[in-house]
N, C-alpha and C positions, 0 to 999 in steps of 0.2 A: 220649215214646212207647217209648223203648228201655229194656230191662231189663238187657242185657248186650251189650257191644261189644268185639270183638277188633280191635286195631290191629296189623297185622303190619309190623314194622320191624326192619331190621338195617343197620348202617352199611355192610355188605358190598354193599348195593344200589347204593351210589354208585360201585362198581367198574364198573357198566354205563356206560362212558365212551368216547365216540367221539373224544375229544380236545378241546383248548382252543378250537378254532375252530368246533366243531360246535354248532348251536343247541340241541341237546338236552343241556343241561348238568346233570349230576347234582346240582349245587349247589342246584337248585330243590327237590329233595326234602329235602336237609339243612336248608335255610332254612325249609321248611314245618314240619318236625318241631321245629325250635328255636322257631318262633313258636307252634305249638300247645302246646308245653311251657311257654313263658313265660306264656301266657294261662291256664294251668291246665286246658286241655282234656283232657290225658292223665291228669289226677289225679282225675277224677270217680269216684264210686262206680260200679262196674259196668264200668269201662273197664280192659282188660288190654292191655298192650303186650308183644309177644312176637316172637321171631325164628322162623324155620321152616327145615327142611332143604331143600336144593336139590332140584329135580326130577331124578329119574333117567331113564334111557333108556326105561323102561317107560311112564312118564308122557309124556315128550316125544313118543314115537312113537304116542300116541293120535291125534295130528293131524299130526305131521310125519313125513316119510319117514326111514327109517334112513340113507339116503344123505346126506340133508341134515344130520342131526345129526352124522354123521361128518365132513362138510365143515366145519361150524362148529367142531367140536373141533380139526380139523387146522389150519384157518386161525388159530384162536385160540391154538394152540400155537406159532405162528411159523414153521411149515414153509413157508408161502407167504403173500404179502401179499394175495392175492385169489383168488376163485373166482367169476368173473362168471356162470357158469352157475347159481350158487345165490345171486346177488345180493350177494355178499360182496366188499368192497374197492371199492365205489362211493363217490361223494361223499356220498350219503345214508347209506350203511351201511359206513363205513370199518372195516377190520379192526383189532383191538387184542388185545394179549396177554391171555389169560384170558377171551376173549369167551364161550366156552361156559360156563365156571363162573359168570360174572357173569349171563349170560342165564338159566341154569338156576336161579340163586338167586331171581331175580324170579318165575319161573314157580312155584317152590316156595312163595313167599309167597302167591300168589293161590290156588293149590290148597289150602294150609292154611286160608286164609280161607273158601273154599267148603266144605271139609269141616267146619269148626267150625260153620258155619251149618246145614248139612244134618243133622249129628249132634245138633243142639240144644244143643251146648255153649255157643254164643253165638247171640244173635238176629241181630246184625249183625256184619259184619267188613269191614275196609278195608285195602287195600294201595295206598298212593299211588304206589309205584314201579311198579305194574302198569299195565295198559291198553295193551299193545303190539299193537294191533288190526290192523296192516297185514301182519304176518308171514304168509306163505303156507305151505302144506304142504311145499313144496320150495324155498323161497327167502326171503331177507330182503327187506324192503321198507319204505320210509318210516320209517326209524330203528328198525325193529322186527326183531329177530333171531328170537326164539321168541315164539309167540303165547300168552301166559300165560292170556288169557281163553278161547281155544279149548281149551287143555288142561284148564282148570278145569271148563268146561262138559262136556267129554267125560268127565271123571272123575266128575262128578255123575251123568251118564247111566249110566255103568258101575256106579254105586253104587245105582241103582234109581230115580232121579228120572225122572218121566214127562214133565214139562213145565217147561222153563226159558225164561223171557223175558229177553232181553238188550236193554237200551236204551242207545244210544250217543249222547252229546251233544257229542262232539268236533267241531270244525269240519270235520274231514276224514271222508269216508265210511268206515265200519267194514268195509272190504272183505274183510279176511282172515277175520274171524269169520263174516261172511255166507257166504263161499266154503266154509268148513269145514262149515257146516250147511245148505247150499243145498237139499239133498234130504231133510232130516230134519224131519218135521212136529212132532217133539217140542220143537224149539227155534224160538222166535219171535224174530227179530232185527229191531230197529227202530233206524234211524239217521237223525238229523236233522243235516244238514251243509250246508256251502256247495256250491252247484252245481258239478258236475264240469266245467262249461264254463269255470270260472274257477280251479279249484283241484285239486291232487293229491288223489286218484289218478285223477280223471277218470271216475269210475264212480258208481253209486248213483242211478239214475234211478227215477222213480215206477213205471215199468213193469217194473222188476226185482223180481219177486215170489216167487221160489222155483222149485224144480225140480218135475218130475213127481211127483205124490203129496204135494207140500209147497207147493202153490199158496197164496199168501197168507202163508207163513211168513217171507218176507223183506219188510220194509217200509222204504221209503226216502222221505225228505222232503228233496229238494234245494232249498235256499233261495237266493234271489238275493243277490249281493254287496250289502253295505250293510244287510242285515237287522239290526235292533236288538232291544232288549228286548221291545217291544210285539208286533212281528211274530213273533219267535221263540217267545215264550210262547203266542201265539195258535196257532201251528202245533203246538206241543208238546201243548197241552191239547185240540186238535181231533182228535188222532190217537192219542196214547199211552193215555190212560185207557180209551177205548172198546175198544181192542184187548186191553188187559190184562184188562178185565172179562170179555170173551168168552173169552179163552184160559185164564184161571184157572191161572196158573203156580204151581208148588210152590216155586220159588226165583226171585227177581228179581236179576239181575246187571246192574250199570250201569257205564258208563265215562264219567268226568267230565273229559275233556280240557278244559283251561282256555283253549284257543286261539281260542274264539269271541269273546273279549274285544276291545274296540276298540283296545287297545294292542298286541295280538299282532303281531309283525313279519312273520308268514308267511301271513296270511289276511286276509279282507276283510269279515267280519261285525263288528257293532258292539255286542255285548252289553256291559253293565256288570257289575261284581262283584255288584251288587244283583240283577240279572236272573239271574245264575248261581246265586246263593244261593237264589233262589226256585225254581229247577229242583231243587236238592238237597232243599229242603223237600217239593216235590211228589213226588219219587222216594221219599223216606222214607215219606210218607203212602201212596203206592201199594203199597209193600212190605207195610204193615200191612193195607191194604184188600183187596189182591188175592193176596198170596203168604204169608199167615199170619205176616207180620213178617220172613220170611227174606230178608235183603238182603245182597248181596256187592257192594261198591263198590271200584272201582279208579281210578287216576289217568288218565294218557294224555298227550296233547300239551299244549303250553303253553310259550311261549318268551320271555315277558316274566317273567324269573325273580325280580324284586324286587317290582314294583308289583302283579303279578297272581297268579302261581301260588301263592306262599306264603299269601296271604290267602284265595284261593279254596279251596284244599284244607284250610286250617285251618277254614274255615266247613263244609266237607264233614265233617271229623272231628268237629266240634262237633255238627253235625246228627245224625250217626250215633250219637253218644254219648247223645243225648237232652237235651243242654244247649246248645241253639243260642245263638250269640253275638248280642247286640244289635249291629246294624250300626254304631252310634255308639261302640262299644268302642274306646278308644285303643289304638294299636299300642304295645307296651311299649318304653320308651326304651332298655332294654338291647339289644333286638333291632335297633332302628334304629341304635344305635351300632355293633353288630357289622357290619351291612351297610355303614355308612360306612367303617369301618376296613378291611373286606375288599375292598370293591368301589369305594370312593370315591363312592358314590351316596347321595342323600338319600331315605330310604324314606317311604312314606305314613304319615300320622299317625293315621288311623282305619281301621276295618275296613269301609269303605264307599266307593263312588264318589259318594255323595250323590244317587243316583237313587232314585226311588220308582215302579217300574213297576206297572202294573195288568194284570190278565188279562181280555182280551175274547175269549171263546171262540166256538165256531162258532154258538152259539145267537143271536148278535147279527146274523147274516145274512151272506150272501156278496156280496162286492164284485167284480164281474168286471173292474174296472179295476185292481185291486190285485194286484201280482205275487206277493206272499206268499199271498193267497187262491187265486190260480191254482195255486200249488204244492200247497197243502193239498188242494184239490179233486181235483187229478190223482192224488194219493196215495190219497185216500179212494175215488175211482172205481176205482183199480187193485186195491185190496186188501180194501176193506170187504165187497163181495159174497162173497168167498171165506170170510168169517167170519160170513156171514148177517146182515150189517149194511147198512143203507141209507146210501149215501154222502151223501144230502141230509138225513139226519135232524138234528133240532135246529134246522132253519131255521124 
């Protein structure tokens, strides 16, 4: 489906590094790009790999306060080890030298991706190092210093885009992006995540639907722990396409955190790589169906850095390029040897977990005894009427 895809990448992105004991290891991005390159994903016709300039203060302060940007710069310069009033120096967000520069580089990558898509230079654009969706206007949160997604969306709005849809499939609620556009009806934020009763950040309820004048612009689907491919895909297809069809976005921005996988050490959903790949396929098709093909995709969470993240995001890159990988594709031996030599781990042999999920959408009927169905109906009841949609339609 794709005619031109930009992959924004710079080895400088790996400088976004909270230290060797932190779960958000920059190695996951390096391994992804190595795997994608070894599989030929980055060599297809129409695929361009390019770096991008770091975001300057004019961009960062579209969504962050000047005081916060100054605090990140100060802490990252080594003047002080923490600034707890801005969430810097905590266990989740340890300070590190060069923190401002590394974080601004990631933001610059996502902004470049969004600008390339909106200008028509490329149809799709991907920044796997992006997806830092928890960062707040005045504070770091959840491993996220600057909110690259929020900055990129704000820049699109400043450039004249009237409607941006943001779909977040990370296992954690996309709270920072939601907060930044809570009162803006031009931005539809949709987050499918594990319930805040069980997982950070403890937000994202079905009844959280946007501020005054933007009712229904925030959409949350909190799913019970243990939800796997079938339930997750049912929730996704029972909420996302209906709202995108009604909203008619000019640009689709998506966050593909890989931490909903059953091997992720920090969460409790049980998706397989195959279910995640199906979500990427659907988002790609939605970009063409509802947004004129304009798709900006970023990475996000994901803390199983060998078995999950590199394969998941390589599938994402392949899907965005228009040359989706067969799930049975062997993982290149050279990449597996690199992982063994570097980490002493035996990497997977194929680009699949061996699952074959099917999609059972809302038209199959509502089961009041099913906790996933209860979550879906709660979301539909909360937001569908604001969009002129019947919560019970398709039954």
